[in-house]
N, C-alpha and C positions, 0 to 999 in steps of 0.2 A: 167037406168044407167046414165042418164044425170046429170051432176054435174057442176054448174056454178062456175067460178072463180078458176079453177084448172089448174095447169101447169103439163107438163110431161118433167121434166129435167133429172130425174133419173128413172130407172125402179122401184125403191122403191116408187116413187110417185103414182104408181098404184098397189102397192103390194096387197091391199085388193081386188081390182077389177080384178086382173090378171086372175084367172080362168074364170071369166065371160067374159073377153075380148077375151080369146082364144076360148071359146065356141061361142061367137058372130062372131068372124072372120071366124070360120069354117062354121057357118050358112050362112054368107054372100057369102062365096065361093060356097056353094051348090046352093044358090039362083041365083047367076050369071050364073052358069052352066045351070040352068033351064030357063034362059032368063028373070029372075025377078030382077029388080033393085029398091029396096026401096029408097025413096028420102026424108029422114028426115031433110036434110040440105037445102031444097028449099029456095032460096033467100039469102043464107049465103055465105060469102066470106072469103078466107084464103090468107093472105100475106105470101110469101115464100122468105126469105132472105137467099141466098146461097153464102157463102164466099169461098167454095171449090167446085170442080167439082162433078157432080152426074149423074148417069144414073137411077138406080132403085129408089132411094129415091125421086128424083124430079118427075120422071114419075109416080110413084105410088101415090104420094100425089095429083098431078094435076088430074089424072084420077079418083082417089077416090072422089075428090070433085065434079067432073062432074057427076059421076054415083050416088052420093048421092043427086044430085039436086042443088049443089052449084057451086061456081066459085073460081078458084085459080089464083093469080097474082104473077108471078116470078119477083123478085127484085134482081138485082145484085148490090153489094156495089159500084162497079166501075161506075155505072150509077145512084147512089143515092147520096144525099148530105152527107150521112154517110161516103162515100168515100172521101169527101172533108172537113171533120172535124166536121160535126154535131155530137153531142153526141148521144150515144146509148139511154140515157134517153129521149132526145127530140124526137128521132125517134120513140121510144116506145109510147110516148104520142100521137103523130100524127097518127101513124098507128092504134092505139086503137080507134080513132074516126071514122076510115073508115071500119075496118075489124072486123070480129067476132072471129078471131084467128090469131096467127102468128106462122109460122114454121121457125126455124132458124138453119142453118148449119153453125157452127162457128169454128174458129180455137181454141178459148179459152173458157174453161168452165166459167171463170169469166165474160166474155161478155154475155154468155147465161144467167147467173144469173142476170146480170145487166138489160138486156132486160126484163126479167120476173118481176124484182122488180118494174119497172116503167110502164109496160103494164097493162092495165085494162081488157084485154081479155086473154084467155089462150095462153100460149107459149109452143110449142112442140119442143123438142130437136131433130133435124134431123141429129145429130152427132156433137160432139165436141171432144176435146182432152182427155176428161175424160170418157164419156159414149156414147153408141149408142143404146138407149133403144128401138126405133122403130124396129130396126133390130131384137132384141131379142124377141120381141112380135111375129114377123113372124116366127122366128126359133122355138119357143116353140109351136106355132100353128102347125107347120110342124110335130113336135114330137107328139103333141096332136092327130092329125089326124091319124098318123101312128100307134100309140099305143092305140087307142080307148079311148082317154081321161084320161089315167091313167099313172102317172109317178112313182108311188111307185115301188121299186124293179128294176128300170131301172138305167143304168149307162151310162153317157155321158163322153167321153174323149175329151179333147181339147189338140191339139199339136201345139206349136208355141209361138207367142209373147204375153206378158202380157199387151195388149193394151186396148183401149176403148171398143172394142167388148167383150173381155174376161171379163172386169169388169162388164159390164151389164149382161153377160152370167152367171157369178158366182152368182150374186145377184138374177137374175130371176129364175135360176135353183133351188136355195135354197128356194125361196118363194113358188114354186110349189111342193117341196119335191122330186126333182130329184137329185140323187147322181151325182156329177161331180168331175172329177179328171183332172188336167191340168199339162202337161209336158212342162216345161219352163226352159231354161238355166239360170244360175245365171246372174244377171245384167239386166235381162229383165222381171222380175217378177212384178206382179201388186202391187199396193199400199197396204201395210199391213193392213191399216184401212178398205179397201174394203173387203179384205179376212176375216177380223174379223167380219165385218157386215154380210157377207155371211154365215159364220159359226154360228153366232147367230141365223139367220133365219133357217138354216139347222137343228140346234138343236131343234128348236120349231116344225119343220115339220117332224122330224124323218129321215132326210137324212144326207149326208156327203159332205164335201168339202175338197179336197186334192190338194196339190201342190207338184209335184215330179220332178225329173230330167229326168227320163227315158221315152221316148216315148213308148217303149215296155210295160213298167209297166203300163202306163196310158191306153194303148189300150187293155190290157188283160181283156177279158170278158166284154168288152164294147158293148153296144147295138147300139151306134152311135159314130163316130169319126169326130171331127170338127177341122177345121183349118182356118187360115186367112193369109193374106200376111205378109211377114217378114219385108217389108219396107212400112209403112203406109204413107199417105199424111202428109208432114211436116218432114219426117225422111229421105228424099233423101240423105242428106249429110252423113248419117251413112250407106249408102247402102252396101259398101264393108265389113265393120265390122259386120253388121247384117247378111249378107249372110254367113260369116264365122262362126259366133256364132250359127246359126241355121242349120248348116250342120248336117245331121242325124235326123232332125225334120220334115222330109217330109212324107206326107201321100202317100203311094204307096201300091201295092198289098201285099208286104211282111208284112208291118205294119198292114194292114187290116186283114191279116191271124191270128193275135193275138187276134182279137176281136171275139165276139160270132158269131156263125153261123147265118146268116141273118142280120148282122150288116151292116150299110150303112154310107157313107161318107157325110160330110156337109161342105159347104164353103159359106161365106156371099157375095163373089164376090166384086170387080173384082178379078180374079185369075191370078197369075203369073205362068202359066203352066210350069212344069219342075223344079220349085223351091219348094214351099210348098206343091204342089200336082201334081201328074202325069196325063198325058192325059188318061192313061189306067183307072184310078179311076174316073176321071171326066166324061168320056164318057161311062163308063161301067154301068151295070145294078144296082150295089150296091151303089147307091148314091141318095140323096134327094135334091141335089143342085138346080135343076130347080124348084122343088116344093117350096123351100125356096124363090127363086126369085119371083115366082108368088104370094106367100103368103104375100109379102110386100104390095100388093094392098089390100088384104082382111084385113090384120092387120091394115093398115092405116085407112081403113074405120071404123073399130071398135073403134079405138082411136079417130077419128074425131067425131063420134057419141057421145062418152062418154064426150068429152071435149067441144064441140061446140054446143051441142043440145039446150042450152037456153041462150047463151051469146048474148049481144047486144053491138054494137060499142058505145063508148063514155060513158059507165057506169063505176062507181067506184066499186071497190071491197076491202074488208078489207085486210090489210097487216100484 
């Protein structure tokens, strides 16, 4: 699965490899449980630029590199020359001479693309305002494990904001042939171009992508029900308006009652308990939230193996 000179900016960048990534992430989880830690990235290093706070993404990438035999270095823009006016292009050129890959959590998708344009080593999107692909690899791995590696005939409901997580979720679900229906209020729906892309993939894979108004309609007969915060990082100024708009879009025991028997709740975390999801659901037996969180580590390992297996600092790649 090693591919040199590849970036992961959108979940579609690994569309062809996605089933293999999920399978490998599941294998890595099983190996770790047995006390076995393959070290294919021995001697390799990852630069981690984080413009936004992080718990799971930063922790899972750092630990993934350690357990794969490599090393990760956390870089805060406030402590880099990037925060004092050095260009993203110059930063990319320099870091490419030191590291075998760069993981970037950015405020803006355009900055993510700019870094990837000038870096000569793989760039991994650790979240930006457009997508959160690494999260969705872990989410799909969670579903892969629970459903025995089969997505056909399964229905995933998403309730809430049409944000970066949903964009990657729509695309990733379509790529693996999983039916997905999202209940989102008007004014907060995802980019129509992303929805169109997801539907094109879904048509090829024999699945469906729906956007609806009603949370009950979305949850009906769903095998899993997913949500995210109503106020994402960068949206704090809209907090009051968003909370009002999403009133009624909460995952609670009543909404879960519309899903199939055996359905479970999902959340990418951090959660605002009592807003988009209740304590009763989060702490109850019918949820996969903590598996999702753990799988960030295993999914990150699979991603790093794929993208950093053969890269060398300072080398050029075709653009």
